[in-house]
C-alpha positions in Angstrom: 38.0 -16.8 -21.1 39.3 -18.1 -24.3 40.6 -15.1 -26.6 38.8 -14.8 -30.0 40.5 -14.0 -33.4 40.7 -10.2 -33.9 37.7 -10.1 -36.2 35.5 -11.5 -33.4 37.2 -9.3 -31.0 35.8 -6.4 -32.7 32.4 -8.0 -32.9 32.4 -9.3 -29.7 33.0 -5.8 -28.3 30.0 -4.4 -30.2 27.5 -6.4 -29.4 26.9 -4.7 -26.1 22.8 -5.7 -26.8 23.0 -9.0 -25.8 21.1 -10.3 -22.9 21.6 -12.9 -20.5 18.4 -14.6 -21.5 20.3 -15.2 -24.8 22.8 -17.7 -23.1 22.5 -21.5 -24.3 21.2 -23.9 -21.7 24.1 -25.5 -19.4 26.1 -28.3 -20.1 26.6 -31.0 -18.1 30.3 -30.8 -16.2 33.3 -32.3 -17.6 36.9 -32.4 -16.4 38.2 -28.9 -16.7 35.3 -27.8 -19.0 32.6 -25.0 -19.0 29.0 -24.7 -17.5 26.5 -23.4 -20.2 25.8 -20.4 -17.6 29.4 -18.8 -18.6 31.3 -20.1 -15.8 34.6 -22.4 -15.2 33.3 -26.2 -13.8 35.4 -27.3 -11.2 38.1 -29.8 -12.8 36.6 -32.9 -10.9 33.6 -34.4 -12.4 30.5 -34.6 -10.7 31.2 -31.6 -8.8 28.8 -28.4 -8.2 28.8 -26.3 -11.3 30.6 -22.8 -10.4 28.7 -20.4 -8.8 27.8 -17.0 -10.4 30.5 -14.5 -10.6 30.3 -11.9 -7.3 29.4 -8.2 -8.5 31.9 -6.3 -10.5 32.7 -2.9 -9.5 31.5 -0.1 -11.8 33.4 -0.3 -15.3 36.7 1.2 -15.5 37.4 4.3 -17.4 39.1 1.9 -19.9 36.0 0.0 -20.3 34.9 2.2 -23.6 32.2 -0.4 -24.4 30.3 -0.1 -21.3 30.5 3.4 -21.2 29.0 4.0 -24.7 25.5 5.0 -24.9 24.4 1.8 -26.2 25.3 0.2 -22.7 22.3 1.5 -21.0 20.6 -1.4 -23.2 22.6 -4.1 -21.8 23.8 -5.5 -18.6 26.5 -5.1 -16.1 29.0 -7.7 -15.0 27.0 -7.3 -11.7 23.4 -7.4 -13.2 24.8 -11.0 -15.1 26.1 -12.0 -11.9 22.4 -11.2 -10.0 20.5 -12.9 -13.2 22.8 -16.2 -13.0 22.2 -16.3 -9.0 18.7 -16.1 -9.5 18.8 -18.9 -12.2 20.6 -21.0 -9.7 17.8 -20.1 -6.9 15.4 -21.5 -9.3 17.5 -24.6 -10.2 17.6 -25.4 -6.6 13.8 -25.5 -5.8 13.3 -27.2 -8.9 15.9 -29.7 -7.2 13.9 -30.0 -4.5 11.1 -31.2 -5.8 12.8 -34.0 -6.6 13.8 -34.5 -3.3 17.5 -33.4 -3.8 19.7 -30.9 -2.4 21.6 -28.2 -4.8 24.1 -26.1 -3.3 26.5 -24.3 -5.9 30.0 -23.5 -4.3 30.6 -19.9 -3.4 30.5 -17.2 -5.6 34.1 -16.5 -7.4 35.3 -13.0 -8.7 34.6 -11.8 -12.4 36.5 -12.3 -15.1 39.2 -9.3 -15.8 38.2 -6.9 -18.4 38.9 -7.7 -21.6 37.4 -4.6 -23.7 39.3 -4.3 -27.0 36.9 -2.0 -28.7 39.3 0.4 -29.6 42.3 -1.8 -29.1 44.3 -2.2 -26.0 44.0 0.3 -23.7 45.6 -0.5 -20.3 49.2 0.0 -19.7 49.8 -2.3 -16.5 48.1 -5.1 -18.7 50.3 -4.4 -21.9 53.6 -4.5 -19.5 52.7 -7.7 -17.8 50.4 -9.6 -20.6 51.4 -8.1 -23.7 48.1 -8.0 -26.2 47.0 -11.4 -24.3 43.8 -11.4 -22.3 45.0 -11.3 -18.3 44.4 -14.9 -16.7 41.2 -15.2 -15.1 41.0 -15.4 -11.1 41.9 -19.0 -9.7 38.5 -20.7 -8.6 37.7 -21.9 -5.3 37.5 -25.3 -4.7 33.8 -26.7 -5.2 32.3 -27.3 -1.6 29.9 -30.1 -3.0 30.1 -33.1 -5.0 27.3 -34.1 -7.5 26.2 -37.8 -7.9 24.9 -39.3 -11.0 21.7 -38.8 -9.8 22.3 -35.0 -9.0 23.5 -34.5 -12.3 20.8 -36.0 -14.2 18.4 -33.9 -12.5 20.4 -30.8 -12.7 21.4 -31.1 -16.4 18.6 -33.4 -17.7 19.6 -34.6 -21.5 22.9 -33.4 -21.2 23.6 -35.3 -17.8 21.8 -38.6 -19.0 25.2 -39.9 -20.0 24.3 -41.6 -23.5 20.4 -42.7 -21.7 17.5 -42.8 -24.1 13.7 -42.9 -23.5 12.0 -40.4 -21.0 14.2 -39.1 -18.0 12.5 -39.8 -14.4 13.6 -39.5 -10.9 11.4 -40.1 -7.9 8.5 -41.1 -9.8 8.9 -37.5 -11.8 9.5 -36.6 -15.2 12.5 -34.7 -15.6 13.1 -31.7 -18.1 14.9 -32.4 -21.1 17.3 -29.4 -20.1 17.1 -30.3 -16.3 16.3 -28.1 -13.4 19.2 -25.6 -14.6 18.3 -25.7 -18.1 14.2 -25.3 -17.4 15.2 -22.6 -14.8 16.7 -20.5 -17.2 14.2 -20.7 -20.0 11.7 -20.2 -17.6 12.9 -16.9 -16.3 13.5 -15.3 -19.5 9.7 -15.5 -20.4 8.3 -12.3 -20.7 11.6 -10.5 -20.4 12.7 -11.4 -24.1 12.5 -8.8 -26.5 13.7 -9.9 -29.8 13.2 -6.5 -31.6 14.9 -4.4 -29.2 17.8 -6.8 -28.9 18.3 -7.1 -32.3 18.0 -3.5 -32.3 20.8 -3.0 -30.0 23.2 -5.5 -31.3 23.0 -3.8 -34.9 23.3 -0.4 -33.6 26.4 -1.1 -31.3 28.1 -3.1 -34.8 27.5 -0.5 -37.0 28.1 2.4 -35.0 31.8 0.7 -34.2 32.0 0.2 -38.5 31.1 3.8 -39.1 33.0 5.5 -36.4 36.3 4.1 -38.4 35.1 6.6 -41.3 35.0 9.9 -39.2 37.1 12.3 -40.0 38.2 12.8 -36.5 38.5 9.2 -35.9 41.1 8.9 -39.2 43.3 11.7 -38.2 43.8 10.5 -35.0 44.7 7.0 -36.5 47.2 8.6 -38.5 48.9 10.2 -35.5 48.9 6.9 -33.7 50.3 5.5 -36.5 52.9 8.6 -37.0 53.6 8.0 -33.0 54.3 3.6 -33.5 56.4 4.3 -36.6 59.0 6.6 -34.6 59.7 3.8 -32.3 59.8 0.9 -35.5 56.2 -0.3 -35.8 54.4 -0.2 -39.1 50.6 -0.2 -38.3 47.6 1.5 -40.1 45.0 0.8 -36.9 45.5 -0.2 -33.2 43.2 -3.4 -33.9 46.1 -4.7 -36.4 49.0 -5.7 -33.4 45.7 -7.8 -31.9 46.1 -10.1 -34.5 49.5 -10.9 -34.4 50.1 -12.2 -30.7 47.7 -14.9 -30.6 49.7 -18.0 -29.9 52.9 -18.8 -27.8 54.2 -17.3 -24.9 54.3 -13.3 -24.4 57.4 -12.1 -25.6 59.6 -9.1 -24.6 59.1 -7.8 -28.1 55.1 -8.4 -27.8 55.4 -6.7 -24.2 57.4 -3.4 -26.0 54.8 -3.4 -28.8 52.1 -3.4 -26.6 53.5 -0.9 -24.3 54.2 1.5 -26.9 50.9 0.9 -28.7 49.3 2.2 -25.4 51.8 5.0 -24.4 50.8 6.2 -28.2 47.0 6.0 -27.6 47.6 8.5 -24.7 49.9 10.7 -26.4 47.7 11.2 -29.2 44.3 11.2 -27.4 43.2 8.3 -29.6 41.3 6.3 -27.2 38.8 9.4 -25.9 38.6 11.2 -29.8 37.4 7.6 -31.0 35.1 7.1 -28.1 33.6 10.6 -28.4 33.1 10.0 -32.2 31.5 6.4 -31.6 29.2 8.2 -28.7 28.0 10.7 -31.2 27.2 8.0 -33.6 25.5 6.0 -31.5 23.2 8.7 -30.2 22.1 9.5 -33.4 21.1 5.7 -34.4 19.4 5.5 -31.0 16.8 7.9 -31.7 14.9 6.8 -34.0 14.9 3.7 -31.9 14.7 5.0 -28.8 11.1 3.1 -28.6 11.9 -0.3 -29.2 15.4 0.5 -27.1 13.5 1.6 -24.3 11.0 -1.3 -23.8 14.3 -3.7 -24.0 15.7 -1.5 -21.0 12.4 -1.6 -19.3 12.1 -5.5 -19.6 15.9 -5.8 -18.5 14.7 -3.4 -15.4 11.7 -5.7 -14.7 14.1 -8.8 -15.0 16.3 -7.4 -12.3 13.7 -6.9 -9.9 12.4 -10.3 -10.3 15.9 -11.5 -9.9 16.6 -9.6 -6.6 13.2 -11.0 -5.2 14.1 -14.6 -6.1 17.5 -14.4 -4.7 16.2 -12.8 -1.5 13.8 -15.3 -1.2 16.3 -18.1 -1.3 
């Protein structure tokens, strides 16, 4: 996962209302590129796209975004992986209709947590990587090569490599988005809830912004800033240093700053105070929109049940 810009980090962390159904259609594999499913594709052209990540462990105590009240209306990492697995099963069934086999590589580990909602929170990560996102796990080698025909049917127009006109194989029309893109599109039908997704995204974003004005948060931010100043650092907010260290190698200075940052958060109780304040704000915002949000959650639950059924049937 590439490191977003500082402002994007906050926004990305806030959007817990996003659903797996809102992901774009997949792109055909390219050398060292990524597929539209959000997984890193093998570095060799023509290989099968990476399989969905293995189910993740429950959110760590430092993963504040996924412990907020709004997390009820989003998917966990494990649930995202389940949805992706179902999409790949549907793509496999589609490929079979063209007399083609499709078997993705083995599941890969989930990426490390990069929750920066309240800035850096993990001391172990700060000591090793400073403010950078920890490196993603190494993917196992792809266990299957895809030929041009398989790529065409799996990815449709994206895999057509400049071909124009109608896409066909074995006398059958190929979906414009290919079997994988069509599987994703078909699976989301019946489970989309734009009004609920919009409400979830809006609340998650506004609650973070409003939390910055909460008296308890402002007071603890001042304590954190004073703690940092004792070690020679001048920052008003723990979100500020995120933007300073974006390029170049991780230096001893960056590690020292990050380590002090986390230590000051712990000594002042900043993380739990901020989390508690935003949780209160979210609960207040959720109340008048509980009906639309619960409908969103219900559709998530039903989609996950369908995904489990699809995966079990293979």
